[in-house]
DSSP file (Angstrom, degrees, kcal/mol; ACC not computed):
  #  RESIDUE AA STRUCTURE BP1 BP2  ACC     N-H-->O    O-->H-N    N-H-->O    O-->H-N    TCO  KAPPA ALPHA  PHI   PSI    X-CA   Y-CA   Z-CA
    1    1 A X              0   0    0      0, 0.0     2,-0.4     0, 0.0     0, 0.0   0.000 360.0 360.0 360.0 136.0   32.7   73.1   71.4
    2    2 A X        -     0   0    0      1,-0.0     2,-0.3     0, 0.0     0, 0.0  -0.682 360.0-143.5 -92.4 140.0   35.5   71.5   73.1
    3    3 A X        -     0   0    0     -2,-0.4     2,-0.3     2,-0.0    -1,-0.0  -0.749   9.7-135.0-103.2 148.0   35.3   70.9   76.9
    4    4 A X        -     0   0    0     -2,-0.3     2,-1.1     2,-0.1     0, 0.0  -0.772  12.7-133.7 -95.0 140.7   38.2   71.2   79.2
    5    5 A X        +     0   0    0     -2,-0.3     2,-0.7     2,-0.0    -2,-0.0  -0.838  34.6 170.3 -97.1 106.5   38.7   68.5   81.9
    6    6 A X        -     0   0    0     -2,-1.1     2,-0.3     0, 0.0    -2,-0.1  -0.941  14.5-162.6-114.2 108.4   39.3   70.5   85.0
    7    7 A X        -     0   0    0     -2,-0.7     2,-0.1     1,-0.1     3,-0.1  -0.616  25.7-107.7 -88.5 154.1   39.3   68.3   88.0
    8    8 A X        -     0   0    0     -2,-0.3     2,-0.1     1,-0.1    -1,-0.1  -0.479  46.2 -92.8 -78.8 143.7   39.0   69.8   91.4
    9    9 A X        -     0   0    0     -2,-0.1     2,-0.1     1,-0.1    -1,-0.1  -0.457  46.1-138.5 -60.2 131.1   42.3   69.7   93.5
   10   10 A X     >  -     0   0    0     -2,-0.1     4,-2.1     1,-0.1     3,-0.3  -0.455  22.0-108.6 -92.7 170.8   42.4   66.6   95.5
   11   11 A X  H  > S+     0   0    0      1,-0.2     4,-1.9     2,-0.2     5,-0.2   0.910 121.8  59.5 -56.5 -39.5   43.5   66.1   99.2
   12   12 A X  H  > S+     0   0    0      1,-0.2     4,-2.4     2,-0.2    -1,-0.2   0.908 103.7  50.1 -57.8 -39.3   46.6   64.3   97.6
   13   13 A X  H  > S+     0   0    0     -3,-0.3     4,-2.2     1,-0.2     5,-0.2   0.928 109.5  50.4 -65.8 -42.3   47.6   67.5   95.6
   14   14 A X  H  X S+     0   0    0     -4,-2.1     4,-2.4     1,-0.2    -1,-0.2   0.896 109.6  49.4 -65.7 -33.6   47.4   69.7   98.6
   15   15 A X  H  X S+     0   0    0     -4,-1.9     4,-2.8     2,-0.2     5,-0.2   0.930 111.0  52.4 -72.0 -42.9   49.6   67.2  100.7
   16   16 A X  H  X S+     0   0    0     -4,-2.4     4,-2.3     1,-0.2    -2,-0.2   0.942 113.3  43.3 -57.1 -47.5   52.2   67.3   97.7
   17   17 A X  H  X S+     0   0    0     -4,-2.2     4,-2.0     2,-0.2    -2,-0.2   0.868 116.5  46.7 -68.5 -38.4   52.3   71.1   97.8
   18   18 A X  H  X S+     0   0    0     -4,-2.4     4,-2.1    -5,-0.2    -2,-0.2   0.916 111.2  50.3 -64.5 -49.8   52.4   71.3  101.5
   19   19 A X  H  X S+     0   0    0     -4,-2.8     4,-2.1     2,-0.2    -2,-0.2   0.901 111.1  50.3 -51.7 -50.5   55.1   68.7  101.7
   20   20 A X  H  X S+     0   0    0     -4,-2.3     4,-2.4    -5,-0.2    -1,-0.2   0.903 111.6  48.6 -61.7 -41.4   57.2   70.6   99.1
   21   21 A X  H  X S+     0   0    0     -4,-2.0     4,-1.9     1,-0.2    -1,-0.2   0.873 111.0  49.0 -74.1 -31.3   56.8   73.9  101.0
   22   22 A X  H  X S+     0   0    0     -4,-2.1     4,-2.7     2,-0.2    -1,-0.2   0.880 111.4  50.2 -62.5 -40.3   57.8   72.5  104.2
   23   23 A X  H  X S+     0   0    0     -4,-2.1     4,-2.4     2,-0.2    -2,-0.2   0.902 109.9  49.9 -60.3 -45.8   60.9   70.9  102.6
   24   24 A X  H  X S+     0   0    0     -4,-2.4     4,-1.7     1,-0.2    -1,-0.2   0.894 110.0  49.7 -70.8 -39.5   61.9   74.1  101.0
   25   25 A X  H  X S+     0   0    0     -4,-1.9     4,-2.8     2,-0.2     3,-0.2   0.940 111.8  50.8 -55.8 -48.8   61.6   76.0  104.3
   26   26 A X  H  X S+     0   0    0     -4,-2.7     4,-1.5     1,-0.2    -2,-0.2   0.870 109.1  49.2 -59.7 -37.3   63.7   73.2  106.0
   27   27 A X  H  X S+     0   0    0     -4,-2.4     4,-1.7     2,-0.2    -1,-0.2   0.858 110.3  50.2 -71.4 -29.7   66.4   73.3  103.5
   28   28 A X  H  X S+     0   0    0     -4,-1.7     4,-2.6    -3,-0.2    -2,-0.2   0.931 112.6  48.3 -68.6 -47.2   66.7   77.1  103.7
   29   29 A X  H  X S+     0   0    0     -4,-2.8     4,-0.6     1,-0.2    -1,-0.2   0.828 112.1  48.8 -63.1 -27.2   66.9   76.8  107.6
   30   30 A X  H  < S+     0   0    0     -4,-1.5     4,-0.3    -5,-0.2    -1,-0.2   0.860 115.6  42.8 -78.2 -34.2   69.5   74.1  107.3
   31   31 A X  H >X S+     0   0    0     -4,-1.7     4,-1.6     1,-0.2     3,-1.4   0.845  95.1  80.6 -79.6 -31.8   71.7   76.2  104.8
   32   32 A X  H 3X S+     0   0    0     -4,-2.6     4,-3.0     1,-0.3     3,-0.5   0.874  88.3  52.6 -55.1 -51.7   71.3   79.6  106.6
   33   33 A X  H 3X S+     0   0    0     -4,-0.6     4,-2.3     1,-0.2    -1,-0.3   0.853 109.2  50.2 -49.3 -35.1   74.0   79.0  109.3
   34   34 A X  H <4 S+     0   0    0     -3,-1.4     4,-0.3    -4,-0.3    -1,-0.2   0.895 113.3  44.3 -74.0 -38.9   76.6   78.0  106.7
   35   35 A X  H >< S+     0   0    0     -4,-1.6     3,-1.4    -3,-0.5     4,-0.4   0.914 114.1  53.5 -70.3 -42.3   75.9   81.2  104.6
   36   36 A X  H >< S+     0   0    0     -4,-3.0     3,-2.5     1,-0.3    -2,-0.2   0.936  97.2  61.8 -57.0 -49.4   75.9   83.3  107.8
   37   37 A X  T 3< S+     0   0    0     -4,-2.3    -1,-0.3    -5,-0.3    -2,-0.2   0.616  90.4  70.8 -62.7  -9.5   79.2   82.1  109.0
   38   38 A X  T <  S+     0   0    0     -3,-1.4    -1,-0.3    -4,-0.3    -2,-0.2   0.705  77.5  98.1 -73.5 -17.6   80.8   83.7  105.9
   39   39 A X  S <  S-     0   0    0     -3,-2.5     2,-0.0    -4,-0.4    -3,-0.0  -0.367  88.8 -95.4 -66.6 147.5   80.1   87.3  107.2
   40   40 A X        -     0   0    0      1,-0.1    -1,-0.1     2,-0.1    -2,-0.1  -0.361  40.4-117.3 -64.5 150.4   83.0   88.9  108.8
   41   41 A X     >  -     0   0    0     -3,-0.1     4,-2.1     1,-0.1     3,-0.5  -0.229  33.7 -93.4 -82.6 171.9   83.2   88.8  112.5
   42   42 A X  H  > S+     0   0    0      1,-0.3     4,-1.3     2,-0.2     5,-0.1   0.809 123.7  53.9 -59.0 -37.4   83.1   91.8  114.8
   43   43 A X  H  > S+     0   0    0      2,-0.2     4,-0.8     1,-0.2    -1,-0.3   0.865 108.5  48.7 -71.1 -35.8   86.8   92.2  115.0
   44   44 A X  H >4 S+     0   0    0     -3,-0.5     3,-0.5     2,-0.2     4,-0.5   0.892 111.8  49.2 -59.0 -51.3   87.2   92.3  111.2
   45   45 A X  H 3< S+     0   0    0     -4,-2.1     4,-0.4     1,-0.2     3,-0.4   0.754 105.1  58.9 -72.8 -22.9   84.4   94.8  110.8
   46   46 A X  H 3< S+     0   0    0     -4,-1.3     3,-0.4    -5,-0.3    -1,-0.2   0.807 105.9  50.5 -77.5 -26.5   86.1   97.0  113.6
   47   47 A X  S << S+     0   0    0     -4,-0.8    21,-0.6    -3,-0.5    -1,-0.2   0.554  85.9  87.7 -85.7  -8.1   89.2   97.2  111.5
   48   48 A X  S    S+     0   0    0     -4,-0.5     2,-0.3    -3,-0.4    -1,-0.2   0.849 102.3  11.2 -66.0 -32.3   87.2   98.3  108.2
   49   49 A X        -     0   0    0     -4,-0.4     2,-0.4    -3,-0.4   125,-0.2  -0.994  60.5-167.3-148.6 157.3   87.5  101.9  109.2
   50   50 A X  E     -A  173   0A   0    123,-2.5   123,-3.0    -2,-0.3     2,-0.4  -0.999  14.8-141.2-139.8 139.5   89.2  104.2  111.7
   51   51 A X  E     -A  172   0A   0     -2,-0.4     2,-0.5   121,-0.2   121,-0.2  -0.857  18.4-167.0-103.1 140.4   88.7  107.9  112.7
   52   52 A X  E     -A  171   0A   0    119,-3.1   119,-2.5    -2,-0.4     2,-0.7  -0.977  21.2-132.4-127.1 133.7   91.6  110.1  113.3
   53   53 A X  E     +A  170   0A   0     -2,-0.5     3,-0.4   117,-0.2   117,-0.2  -0.784  24.7 178.9 -74.7 111.2   91.7  113.5  114.9
   54   54 A X    >   +     0   0    0    115,-2.4     3,-1.7    -2,-0.7   116,-0.2   0.489  59.7  89.4 -95.2 -10.0   93.9  115.6  112.6
   55   55 A X  T 3  S+     0   0    0    114,-0.9    -1,-0.2     1,-0.3   115,-0.1   0.803  85.7  53.1 -63.9 -28.3   93.7  118.9  114.5
   56   56 A X  T 3  S+     0   0    0     -3,-0.4     2,-0.8   113,-0.2    -1,-0.3   0.416  81.1 104.9 -87.3   2.8   96.7  118.0  116.6
   57   57 A X    <   -     0   0    0     -3,-1.7     2,-0.1    18,-0.0     3,-0.1  -0.741  65.8-147.0 -90.7 121.7   98.9  117.3  113.6
   58   58 A X    >   -     0   0    0     -2,-0.8     3,-2.3     1,-0.1    18,-0.4  -0.403  31.6 -80.2 -83.6 152.8  101.2  120.3  113.4
   59   59 A X  T 3  S+     0   0    0      1,-0.3    18,-0.2    -2,-0.1    -1,-0.1  -0.368 119.6  19.3 -62.2 130.4  102.4  121.6  110.1
   60   60 A X  T 3  S+     0   0    0     16,-4.7     2,-0.4     1,-0.3    -1,-0.3   0.335 100.9 124.3  93.8  -2.9  105.4  119.5  108.8
   61   61 A X    <   -     0   0    0     -3,-2.3    15,-2.1    15,-0.4     2,-0.4  -0.736  46.9-160.1 -89.8 139.0  104.4  116.7  111.0
   62   62 A X  E     -C   75   0B   0     -2,-0.4     2,-0.4    13,-0.2    13,-0.2  -0.965   9.0-172.7-109.4 127.8  103.7  113.1  109.9
   63   63 A X  E     -C   74   0B   0     11,-2.6    11,-2.6    -2,-0.4     2,-0.5  -0.931  12.8-144.1-121.0 150.4  101.6  110.8  112.2
   64   64 A X  E     +C   73   0B   0     -2,-0.4     2,-0.3     9,-0.2     9,-0.2  -0.930  18.6 178.5-117.9 132.7  101.1  107.2  111.6
   65   65 A X  E     -C   72   0B   0      7,-2.7     7,-2.5    -2,-0.5     2,-0.5  -0.809  28.1-113.2-120.3 165.4   97.9  105.3  112.3
   66   66 A X  E     +C   71   0B   0     -2,-0.3     2,-0.4     5,-0.2     5,-0.2  -0.877  32.2 172.6-108.4 132.2   97.0  101.7  111.8
   67   67 A X  E >  S-C   70   0B   0      3,-3.1     3,-2.1    -2,-0.5   -19,-0.1  -0.975  71.7 -17.5-143.4 128.5   94.3  100.7  109.3
   68   68 A X  T 3  S-     0   0    0    -21,-0.6     3,-0.1    -2,-0.4    -1,-0.1   0.833 127.8 -54.2  50.2  34.6   93.4   97.1  108.3
   69   69 A X  T 3  S+     0   0    0      1,-0.3     2,-0.3   -22,-0.1    -1,-0.3   0.375 119.3 105.0  87.7  -3.5   96.8   96.1  109.7
   70   70 A X  E <  S-C   67   0B   0     -3,-2.1    -3,-3.1    46,-0.0    -1,-0.3  -0.813  74.5-108.4-111.3 147.3   98.8   98.6  107.6
   71   71 A X  E     -C   66   0B   0     -2,-0.3    44,-2.6    -5,-0.2     2,-0.4  -0.501  29.6-161.4 -68.2 139.7  100.5  101.9  108.5
   72   72 A X  E     -CD  65 114B   0     -7,-2.5    -7,-2.7    42,-0.3     2,-0.4  -0.996   7.1-146.8-124.0 126.5   98.8  105.0  107.2
   73   73 A X  E     -CD  64 113B   0     40,-2.6    40,-2.0    -2,-0.4     2,-0.5  -0.751  10.8-170.6 -88.9 129.8  100.8  108.3  107.0
   74   74 A X  E     -CD  63 112B   0    -11,-2.6   -11,-2.6    -2,-0.4     2,-0.5  -0.990  13.3-172.8-121.2 119.0   98.8  111.6  107.6
   75   75 A X  E     -CD  62 111B   0     36,-2.2    36,-2.5    -2,-0.5     2,-0.9  -0.961  20.5-154.4-116.7 121.4  101.1  114.5  106.8
   76   76 A X  E     - D   0 110B   0    -15,-2.1   -16,-4.7    -2,-0.5   -15,-0.4  -0.830  28.1-150.5 -96.6 111.2  100.2  118.1  107.3
   77   77 A X        -     0   0    0     32,-4.1     2,-0.1    -2,-0.9   -18,-0.1  -0.520   5.2-126.3 -90.1 153.8  102.3  119.8  104.8
   78   78 A X     >  -     0   0    0     -2,-0.2     4,-2.6   -19,-0.1     5,-0.2  -0.343  28.0-107.2 -88.3 163.2  103.7  123.2  105.1
   79   79 A X  H  > S+     0   0    0      1,-0.2     4,-1.9     2,-0.2     5,-0.2   0.899 119.7  54.2 -60.4 -36.1  103.1  125.9  102.4
   80   80 A X  H  > S+     0   0    0      2,-0.2     4,-2.0     1,-0.2    -1,-0.2   0.917 107.1  50.7 -70.1 -36.5  106.7  125.7  101.2
   81   81 A X  H  > S+     0   0    0      1,-0.2     4,-2.0     2,-0.2    -2,-0.2   0.937 112.8  47.7 -63.9 -38.9  106.3  121.9  100.6
   82   82 A X  H  X S+     0   0    0     -4,-2.6     4,-2.0     2,-0.2    -1,-0.2   0.829 107.9  52.9 -64.8 -32.1  103.2  122.6   98.7
   83   83 A X  H  X S+     0   0    0     -4,-1.9     4,-1.7    -5,-0.2    -1,-0.2   0.909 112.5  47.2 -71.8 -42.7  104.8  125.4   96.6
   84   84 A X  H  X S+     0   0    0     -4,-2.0     4,-0.6     2,-0.2    -2,-0.2   0.879 112.5  48.9 -68.7 -36.7  107.6  122.8   95.7
   85   85 A X  H >< S+     0   0    0     -4,-2.0     3,-0.7     1,-0.2    -1,-0.2   0.880 107.7  53.8 -68.9 -36.6  105.1  120.1   94.9
   86   86 A X  H 3< S+     0   0    0     -4,-2.0    -2,-0.2     1,-0.2    -1,-0.2   0.875 107.5  54.8 -66.4 -33.5  103.0  122.5   92.7
   87   87 A X  H 3< S+     0   0    0     -4,-1.7     2,-0.3    -5,-0.1    -1,-0.2   0.615  88.0  95.6 -74.8 -11.5  106.2  123.2   90.8
   88   88 A X  S << S-     0   0    0     -3,-0.7     2,-0.9    -4,-0.6     3,-0.1  -0.563  79.0-122.2 -82.3 142.8  107.0  119.8   90.0
   89   89 A X    >   -     0   0    0     -2,-0.3     3,-0.9     1,-0.2     4,-0.3  -0.759  19.2-166.6 -82.4 107.5  106.0  118.2   86.6
   90   90 A X  G >  S+     0   0    0     -2,-0.9     3,-1.1     1,-0.2    -1,-0.2   0.766  83.3  66.7 -68.6 -26.6  103.8  115.3   87.4
   91   91 A X  G 3  S+     0   0    0      1,-0.3    -1,-0.2     5,-0.1     5,-0.2   0.839  94.4  59.4 -71.2 -26.5  104.1  114.0   83.8
   92   92 A X  G <  S+     0   0    0     -3,-0.9    -1,-0.3     3,-0.1    -2,-0.2   0.647  87.8 101.3 -71.3 -11.8  107.7  113.4   84.3
   93   93 A X  S X  S-     0   0    0     -3,-1.1     3,-0.6    -4,-0.3    57,-0.1  -0.393  82.5-119.4 -72.4 149.6  107.1  111.0   87.1
   94   94 A X  T 3  S+     0   0    0     55,-0.5     2,-0.4     1,-0.3    -1,-0.1   0.860 117.0  25.2 -50.4 -40.8  107.2  107.2   86.9
   95   95 A X  T 3  S-     0   0    0     54,-0.5     2,-0.5     2,-0.1    -1,-0.3  -0.822  94.3-146.7-129.4  83.1  103.5  107.1   88.0
   96   96 A X    <   +     0   0    0     -3,-0.6     2,-0.3    -2,-0.4    -5,-0.1  -0.409  37.8 145.1 -66.9 112.9  102.2  110.5   86.9
   97   97 A X        -     0   0    0     -2,-0.5    -2,-0.1    -7,-0.1     5,-0.0  -0.985  45.3-119.5-139.5 137.6   99.6  111.8   89.3
   98   98 A X        -     0   0    0     -2,-0.3     4,-0.4     1,-0.1   -12,-0.1  -0.286  18.9-124.4 -69.6 158.1   98.9  115.4   90.3
   99   99 A X  S >  S+     0   0    0      1,-0.2     3,-0.8   -14,-0.2     4,-0.3   0.827 112.8  58.6 -73.8 -25.2   99.3  116.4   93.8
  100  100 A X  G >  S+     0   0    0      1,-0.2     3,-0.8     2,-0.2    -1,-0.2   0.817  98.5  57.0 -63.0 -36.7   95.8  117.7   93.6
  101  101 A X  G 3  S+     0   0    0      1,-0.2    -1,-0.2     3,-0.0    -2,-0.2   0.586 104.3  55.3 -70.6 -10.8   94.4  114.3   92.7
  102  102 A X  G <  S+     0   0    0     -3,-0.8    10,-0.5    -4,-0.4     2,-0.3   0.458 105.9  51.0-102.8  -0.6   95.9  112.8   95.9
  103  103 A X  S <  S-     0   0    0     -3,-0.8     2,-0.4    -4,-0.3     5,-0.1  -0.792  86.2-103.4-127.5 170.8   94.2  115.2   98.5
  104  104 A X    >   -     0   0    0      6,-0.4     3,-2.1     3,-0.4     6,-0.2  -0.794  42.8-100.5 -97.8 139.2   90.7  116.4   99.2
  105  105 A X  T 3  S+     0   0    0     -2,-0.4    -1,-0.1     1,-0.3    -5,-0.0  -0.344 109.9  24.6 -61.1 132.8   89.6  119.8   98.1
  106  106 A X  T 3  S+     0   0    0     -2,-0.1    -1,-0.3    -3,-0.0     3,-0.1   0.208 121.0  60.6  95.3  -8.3   89.6  122.3  101.0
  107  107 A X    X   +     0   0    0     -3,-2.1     3,-1.6     1,-0.1    -3,-0.4  -0.151  57.5 143.9-139.8  44.6   92.1  120.2  102.9
  108  108 A X  T 3   +     0   0    0      1,-0.3   -31,-0.1    -5,-0.1    -1,-0.1   0.719  65.9  62.9 -62.4 -22.6   95.0  120.3  100.4
  109  109 A X  T 3  S+     0   0    0     -3,-0.1   -32,-4.1   -33,-0.1     2,-0.6   0.715  89.5  78.2 -79.1 -14.4   97.6  120.5  103.3
  110  110 A X  E <   -D   76   0B   0     -3,-1.6     2,-0.4   -34,-0.2    -6,-0.4  -0.830  62.4-170.8 -99.7 126.9   96.7  117.1  104.6
  111  111 A X  E     -D   75   0B   0    -36,-2.5   -36,-2.2    -2,-0.6     2,-0.5  -0.937   1.7-169.9-106.4 126.5   98.0  114.1  102.7
  112  112 A X  E     +D   74   0B   0    -10,-0.5     2,-0.3    -2,-0.4   -38,-0.2  -0.976  19.7 154.8-111.3 116.4   96.7  110.5  103.6
  113  113 A X  E     -D   73   0B   0    -40,-2.0   -40,-2.6    -2,-0.5     2,-0.5  -0.972  49.3-102.5-135.3 156.2   98.6  107.6  102.1
  114  114 A X  E     -D   72   0B   0     45,-3.1     2,-1.6    -2,-0.3   -42,-0.3  -0.642  34.6-133.3 -72.1 124.8   99.1  104.0  103.0
  115  115 A X        +     0   0    0    -44,-2.6     2,-0.4    -2,-0.5   -44,-0.2  -0.269  68.1 110.9 -85.0  49.4  102.7  103.7  104.4
  116  116 A X        -     0   0    0     -2,-1.6    43,-0.4     7,-0.2     7,-0.2  -0.990  69.1-122.9-128.7 123.1  103.8  100.6  102.4
  117  117 A X     >  -     0   0    0      5,-3.4     4,-1.5    -2,-0.4     5,-0.1  -0.334  14.5-138.2 -58.3 133.1  106.4  100.9   99.6
  118  118 A X  T  4 S+     0   0    0     38,-0.4    37,-0.3     1,-0.2    -1,-0.1   0.516  93.2  66.6 -80.6   1.3  105.1   99.7   96.3
  119  119 A X  T  4 S-     0   0    0     35,-0.1    -1,-0.2     3,-0.1    -3,-0.0   0.970 131.0 -20.7 -72.1 -68.7  108.3   97.9   95.5
  120  120 A X  T  4 S-     0   0    0      2,-0.1    -2,-0.1    34,-0.0    -3,-0.0   0.185  95.0 -94.6-133.5  12.7  108.4   95.1   98.1
  121  121 A X  S  < S+     0   0    0     -4,-1.5     2,-0.1     1,-0.2    -3,-0.1   0.795  70.9 147.3  80.4  27.6  106.1   96.3  101.0
  122  122 A X        -     0   0    0     -5,-0.1    -5,-3.4    -6,-0.1     2,-0.6  -0.519  53.1-111.5 -82.1 165.0  108.6   98.0  103.3
  123  123 A X        -     0   0    0     -7,-0.2    14,-0.2    -2,-0.1    -7,-0.2  -0.902  33.4-133.2-106.0 128.3  107.6  100.9  105.3
  124  124 A X        -     0   0    0     -2,-0.6     2,-0.5    12,-0.1    12,-0.3  -0.268  16.2-113.4 -72.9 159.7  109.3  104.1  104.2
  125  125 A X  E >   -E  135   0C   0     10,-2.8    10,-2.0    -2,-0.0     3,-0.6  -0.847  31.1-126.8 -99.2 130.2  110.9  106.6  106.5
  126  126 A X  E 3  S+E  134   0C   0     -2,-0.5     8,-0.2     1,-0.2     3,-0.1  -0.351  87.6  19.7 -79.2 149.4  109.2  110.1  106.7
  127  127 A X  E 3  S+     0   0C   0      6,-1.9     2,-0.3     1,-0.2    -1,-0.2   0.896 107.3 109.7  58.2  38.1  111.2  113.4  106.1
  128  128 A X  E < > +E  133   0C   0      5,-1.0     5,-1.2    -3,-0.6     3,-0.4  -0.872  39.4  49.0-134.4 170.7  113.8  111.4  104.3
  129  129 A X  T > 5S-     0   0    0     -2,-0.3     3,-1.1     3,-0.2     6,-0.1  -0.180  97.9 -58.6  94.0 175.5  115.2  110.8  100.9
  130  130 A X  T 3 5S+     0   0    0      1,-0.2    -1,-0.2     2,-0.1    14,-0.1   0.435 134.7  45.3 -72.2  -4.7  116.3  113.3   98.2
  131  131 A X  T 3 5S-     0   0    0     -3,-0.4    14,-0.4    12,-0.3    -1,-0.2   0.189 107.6-116.2-128.7  15.3  112.8  115.0   98.1
  132  132 A X  T < 5S+     0   0    0     -3,-1.1    -3,-0.2    12,-0.1    -5,-0.1   0.799  90.1  96.9  39.2  51.3  112.0  115.3  101.9
  133  133 A X  E   <S-E  128   0C   0     -5,-1.2    -6,-1.9    10,-0.6    -5,-1.0   0.426  90.7 -38.8-113.4-103.2  109.2  113.0  101.5
  134  134 A X  E     -EF 126 143C   0      9,-1.5     9,-3.0    -8,-0.2     2,-0.4  -0.964  48.0-161.1-134.0 150.1  109.6  109.3  102.3
  135  135 A X  E     -EF 125 142C   0    -10,-2.0   -10,-2.8    -2,-0.3     2,-0.8  -0.996   9.1-152.0-134.8 126.6  112.6  107.1  101.7
  136  136 A X  E >>> - F   0 141C   0      5,-2.9     4,-1.6    -2,-0.4     5,-0.8  -0.848   8.9-167.2 -99.4 111.4  112.5  103.3  101.7
  137  137 A X  T 345S+     0   0    0     -2,-0.8    -1,-0.1   -14,-0.2   -13,-0.1   0.505  74.5  78.2 -83.4   0.2  116.0  102.3  102.7
  138  138 A X  T 345S-     0   0    0      1,-0.1    -1,-0.2     3,-0.1   -14,-0.0   0.898 122.6  -2.4 -64.5 -50.0  115.5   98.6  101.7
  139  139 A X  T <45S-     0   0    0     -3,-0.6    14,-0.6     2,-0.1    -2,-0.2   0.212 103.8-100.4-137.8  17.3  116.0   99.3   97.9
  140  140 A X  T  <5 +     0   0    0     -4,-1.6     2,-0.4     1,-0.2    -3,-0.2   0.738  57.8 165.7  81.1  27.2  116.5  103.0   97.7
  141  141 A X  E   < -F  136   0C   0     -5,-0.8    -5,-2.9    11,-0.2     2,-0.5  -0.657  19.2-157.9 -77.4 122.6  112.8  104.3   96.6
  142  142 A X  E     -FG 135 151C   0      9,-4.3     8,-3.0    -2,-0.4     9,-1.4  -0.950   9.7-174.4-105.0 130.8  112.3  108.1   97.0
  143  143 A X  E     -FG 134 149C   0     -9,-3.0    -9,-1.5    -2,-0.5   -10,-0.6  -0.866  19.3-127.1-115.8 150.5  109.0  109.6   97.3
  144  144 A X    >   -     0   0    0      4,-1.9     3,-1.7    -2,-0.3   -10,-0.2  -0.120  44.4 -85.7 -85.5-172.3  108.1  113.3   97.5
  145  145 A X  T 3  S+     0   0    0    -14,-0.4   -70,-0.1     1,-0.3    -1,-0.1   0.427 129.8  59.4 -85.9   8.6  105.9  114.9  100.2
  146  146 A X  T 3  S-     0   0    0      2,-0.2    -1,-0.3   -61,-0.0     3,-0.1   0.336 118.7-110.7-104.2   5.6  102.9  113.9   98.1
  147  147 A X  S <  S+     0   0    0     -3,-1.7    11,-3.7     1,-0.3     2,-0.3   0.734  70.1 145.6  73.2  23.9  103.8  110.3   98.3
  148  148 A X        -     0   0    0      9,-0.2    -4,-1.9     1,-0.0     2,-0.3  -0.723  55.7-113.7 -91.2 135.0  104.7  110.1   94.5
  149  149 A X  E     +G  143   0C   0     -2,-0.3   -55,-0.5    -6,-0.2   -54,-0.5  -0.541  44.1 162.5 -70.7 128.2  107.5  107.9   93.4
  150  150 A X  E     +     0   0C   0     -8,-3.0     2,-0.3     1,-0.4    -7,-0.2   0.655  62.0   8.4-121.4 -22.4  110.3  110.1   92.1
  151  151 A X  E    S+G  142   0C   0     -9,-1.4    -9,-4.3   -58,-0.0    -1,-0.4  -0.977  94.7  39.4-164.1 140.4  113.4  107.8   92.1
  152  152 A X  S    S-     0   0    0     -2,-0.3   -11,-0.2   -11,-0.2   -12,-0.1  -0.478  92.1 -53.7 110.8 175.8  114.1  104.2   92.7
  153  153 A X  S    S+     0   0    0    -14,-0.6    -1,-0.2    -2,-0.2   -13,-0.1   0.541  86.1 115.7 -76.0 -12.6  112.7  100.8   91.9
  154  154 A X        -     0   0    0     -3,-0.2   -35,-0.1     1,-0.2   -12,-0.1  -0.385  54.1-153.4 -65.3 136.1  109.2  101.3   93.3
  155  155 A X        +     0   0    0    -37,-0.3     2,-0.3     2,-0.1    -1,-0.2   0.540  67.1  22.9 -93.5 -11.8  106.8  101.1   90.4
  156  156 A X  S    S-     0   0    0    -61,-0.0   -38,-0.4    -8,-0.0     3,-0.1  -0.958  83.9 -88.7-147.3 170.0  103.9  103.2   91.7
  157  157 A X        -     0   0    0     -2,-0.3     2,-0.3     1,-0.1    -9,-0.2  -0.285  58.7 -80.9 -69.6 163.2  103.0  106.0   94.2
  158  158 A X        -     0   0    0    -11,-3.7    -1,-0.1     1,-0.1   -41,-0.1  -0.537  60.4-110.0 -62.1 125.1  102.1  105.4   97.7
  159  159 A X        -     0   0    0    -43,-0.4   -45,-3.1    -2,-0.3     2,-0.6  -0.257  19.0-137.3 -63.6 145.3   98.5  104.5   97.6
  160  160 A X        -     0   0    0    -47,-0.3   -47,-0.2    -3,-0.1    -1,-0.1  -0.903  23.5-142.8 -97.2 118.0   95.8  106.8   98.9
  161  161 A X        -     0   0    0     -2,-0.6     2,-0.4     1,-0.1   -49,-0.1  -0.292  32.2 -82.6 -75.8 170.2   93.2  104.9  100.8
  162  162 A X        +     0   0    0     11,-0.1    12,-3.3    12,-0.1     2,-0.3  -0.517  68.2 151.8 -65.8 124.8   89.5  105.6  100.8
  163  163 A X  E     -B  173   0A   0     -2,-0.4     2,-0.3    10,-0.2    10,-0.2  -0.987  23.6-173.0-155.7 157.5   89.0  108.4  103.3
  164  164 A X  E     -B  172   0A   0      8,-2.2     8,-2.9    -2,-0.3     2,-0.7  -0.973  30.3-110.1-148.7 153.6   86.6  111.3  104.0
  165  165 A X  E     -B  171   0A   0     -2,-0.3     6,-0.2     6,-0.2     3,-0.1  -0.793  22.6-175.6 -93.4 117.4   86.4  114.1  106.4
  166  166 A X  E    S-     0   0A   0      4,-2.1     2,-0.3    -2,-0.7     5,-0.2   0.715  77.8 -11.1 -89.3 -16.2   83.6  113.8  108.9
  167  167 A X  E >  S-B  170   0A   0      3,-1.3     3,-0.7    -3,-0.1    -1,-0.2  -0.938  87.7 -82.8-156.9-177.0   84.3  117.1  110.2
  168  168 A X  T 3  S+     0   0    0     -2,-0.3  -114,-0.0     1,-0.2     3,-0.0   0.871 129.3  32.8 -65.1 -29.0   87.1  119.8  109.9
  169  169 A X  T 3  S+     0   0    0      1,-0.1  -115,-2.4  -115,-0.1  -114,-0.9   0.474 109.6  69.1-107.2   4.3   89.1  118.0  112.5
  170  170 A X  E <   -AB  53 167A   0     -3,-0.7    -4,-2.1  -117,-0.2    -3,-1.3  -0.975  53.3-167.2-132.4 124.8   88.3  114.3  112.0
  171  171 A X  E     -AB  52 165A   0   -119,-2.5  -119,-3.1    -2,-0.4     2,-0.5  -0.870   8.9-154.8-103.6 139.8   89.2  112.0  109.1
  172  172 A X  E     -AB  51 164A   0     -8,-2.9    -8,-2.2    -2,-0.4     2,-0.5  -0.981  11.1-160.9-114.6 124.5   87.6  108.6  108.7
  173  173 A X  E      AB  50 163A   0   -123,-3.0  -123,-2.5    -2,-0.5   -10,-0.2  -0.905 360.0 360.0-107.7 129.2   89.8  106.2  106.8
  174  174 A X              0   0    0    -12,-3.3    -1,-0.2    -2,-0.5   -11,-0.2   0.342 360.0 360.0 108.0 360.0   88.2  103.2  105.2
């Protein structure tokens, strides 16, 4: 039968293990401030989301709020505007997207879009253009009341930011 040589751990073995553990903890403590400084500061976190009371937005009105340094348009669309949008063939648009895909269920009258033209980053004018949506005077892009590009050089629709209703009257953007 073979015998195994199992020596008892010596004091030297304990010192090696203890020294290694202290070195690992010291290295982690030295690196932590560098990792922690990469987190966003309080001012950046404050811009991450914004809440807007939409109860005061009258039918047909567009309000502009700021989110992450960009304008966001909130439009309370009238029933007539929504009928016109429903009659449009979304497949014929440059960036085909249905009106229903751009709004939240139960709040179809309220549209929330980032107010930056997708062509060169200009801010379009509301209630303007050939489709009573938005018009970018810089290069002539026309958007409908759903923020979809209908005419002009812009390649895509006005983007819909991430948003949710925290109540019937308040929208949280971001």
